[in-house]
N, C-alpha and C positions, 0 to 999 in steps of 0.2 A: 601588590604586594601585602601581605599581613603586616600590620602595625607592629606585631610582635618581633619581626625581623627588619624592620625599616631602620636605617641609621642615617636618615636625612638630617643634616644639619650637625651630626657628629664629626668630630676630628680624630682621627685614628693614626697613631705613630707605631710603625711596625719595624723592628730591627731586623737585619737579615733578610730584606725583602726583594732582593734583586733575581732569586732564583729559589726553585723548590717550594717548600711549605710556605716560606715567608712572603714570596712572591704571590702565590695563590691567595694566601690571605689578603693580601693588598688588593689584589684584582677583585675578590668578591665583595670585600667591603665597600671598595669603590662602587660597584654595581648595585650595592644596597643603599648607596646615598651618601656615604661618608666622604669626607676630604681626607686624604690619605697622604703619610709622610714616608717616602721610600728611602731606605737607608742600609748602607753596607759599607764596607772598607774602601772600595774603589769607586771614584766618581763617575766613570764613564758608564758602568753599568746601572748605577743610579738613575743618571739621566735617562738612560734608554727605556728602563722600565717606567719612569715617571711619563715620559712623552707618549709612550704606547697607551698607558691609562688615560691621559688627557686626549688623546685621538679618539677614544671611546665616548667623550664627552663628560668626563668626569674630572674633579678638582684634585691635583696633587703637587707636591714639591719634592725635590731630591736633596737630601742633606747627608753627605758621606760621613761615616762615623765608624771608629774602631771602638767596639764596646768594651775592649780591655783597657782603654784610656778614659779616666775619669774627666779629663778636660774635654775630649771628643763628645762624651756623653752630655756634658753640661751644656756644650755649644748645640748638641742636637736639640736639646729641649729649648734652649733660648731661640733658635732659629725657627722651630715650630710655632712658638708663642708669637714672634714677630710676625709670621705669615697669617696665623690663623686665630691667634689670641687665647687659645684654651687647648685642652687636651682631654677629651672624653674616654678614649680607649688607649690603653698601652698593651702592645703584644711583644713581649721579650722572646724573641726567636733566635737571634744570632748565638751561635755556639762553636766550640772548636774541639777537635780530637785528633791531635798530631800524631798519637802513639796506638798501636795495637800489639797486644801480648800481655802476659801476666803482670800483675800489679809489682811483683818483685822486680821486674825489669824496667819499670817507670823511674826516670831520673827525677830529681828535686825539681829541675827546671820545667820538665814537661808537666810533672803535677801542679806546679805552681800556675803554669800557663792555662791548663784545663780549669782549675778552680777559680782563677782571677777572672777568666773571660766568662765562663758559663755562670758562675755564682756570685762573684764580687760585682761584676759588670751589671747583673740584674738587681742587686741589691743596691748599688748606687743609683741606677736609674729609677727604681721604685721610690727610694727615698727622696729622690728629686721630684718626681711627678705626682705621687700621692697627695701631698699637701696642696698641690696646685688644683687637683681634682676636688679635694675637700672644700676649698674656697669657691669652687665653682658649683658646688651642690651635690657632687658624686661622680662616679665613673666606674670603669671596668678595666680590670688587668687580666691579661691571659699570659700565662708562662708556658712555654713549650718544654715539656720535661721529656721522658722516654720511658719505655718499659724496661730499658736497661737500668732505670733507677728502682724498679720493682723486683727485680731478681738478679741472682748472680750472673757474672759473665767472665768467661776465661781470657777475653781478648780485649774488651773494651770496659774493663772493670772500673777504672779511675773516671771514665766518662760517666759510667752509671752512678758513681759516687756524687758527681756533680749534679746529675739530674735528679737523684733523691733529694739532694739538698735543695733544688729549686722547688720541688713539690713541698717540701716542709716549710720553705719560706712562703710559698703561696698560702699555705694553712694559717702561719702565723700572722701575716700581713692581713688576712681576712678577718681574724679576730680583732687585731688592731684598729682596722679601719672601716669594719662594718657599720659602727654607729655614725660614722660620716657618709653613709650611702655609697660606700665603695666596695665593690665585689672583686674578689681575687680568686682565680681558679688556675689550675695547670692542666694541660692536655699531655698524655702519654702516647705517643705515636708507637706502632709498630714498625715493622719493615715498610718504608715508602720509597717509591721510585724517584730517588733524588741522586745527587752526586755523591752524598754521603754513603750510599748504599750501591754505587755504581759497579764496583768489582763483583757483588753478589748477584745483581739483576742481570749483568751481561754474561754471566756464566750459566748456561742452560742447565745444567745438572744441579748446581747449587739453587738457581731459581725454582726449578720443579719441585725440589726438596721442600723448600720454604714454602711453596703454594700449596703443597699437599698436607702440610702440618697446620694450616691455617682453614678453619671451618669454612670460610667463604671462598677458599680455593683460588685467591689471586693476591697479588702484592698491592699494598695501598698506592693510591695517587694522591699527590700534593692537595688536590681540592676535596679529598675525603677529610683531610684535617682542617681545611679551610672552613668546610661547613659547620664543624664543632666550634671553631674559634668564632664564627659569626654568630651561632647560638649564644656561646658564652658572653659575647659583647652586646647583646641585645635584650630586649625587654622579655624575650621568650624564656630567658633563664633567671628572671627577677628574684627566685627564691633559692637559687644555687650559689654557694660560695664556699671557699676553702676545700673544694673538691679537686681530685686529679681524675680527669675523664680518661679512659683507657680507650684508644681507638686503633685497634690492632687486627680487625678481622677475625677476633676470637682466639688469636694464638695463644695468649696467656690463660684461657680457660681450659685448655687441653692438657 
């Protein structure tokens, strides 16, 4: 393996890492040599993914966490430090979107849940982890945004607002923490084969329509995003910070 992408000795904390994009990121980082922390709300999936990664010969721990709870997030960091003593890579992937439809139909409760989970949770976690990274000489943060944060959307607009806010947070944190050797970037995935997009992917007509409007003529796979996250967490991207890398098969260029 090129040293540019070697994560041997690094500790990577990935939220929402029991399925989809987060799971793929955890698996690929483990294969690149990192010790990984698997986290999502439910304990059983956390332990299942953790054991599967360990069965491949890698180091991993499982720490259940609801990213909408500040106490859970603080415990997640504490458990990681207790196990590994440091955090070199933070991937903020966990997110929610409980509503579909026009913004005018979104209740106050749903708005608060989306913004609290997707933005405030990331804000809390970064504010806890980045000082630890600084004390250790630096680190890398990857925030999973979305192309929904780059353009308007009539059905997941509030989710898009939260994802635009996360990209803005990445830029600001990059400015604030760059002098401490910490890089912060965001990834804006397009349509990826995950539970989030299950209804569209399993509808042949809608799936074909989506594939035809994408230059690469396919829907993304979680590993497509994992590769970008690996790049942004490694020495291969040492001069990249504050950016939102779009990984959408070219959908937004059409």
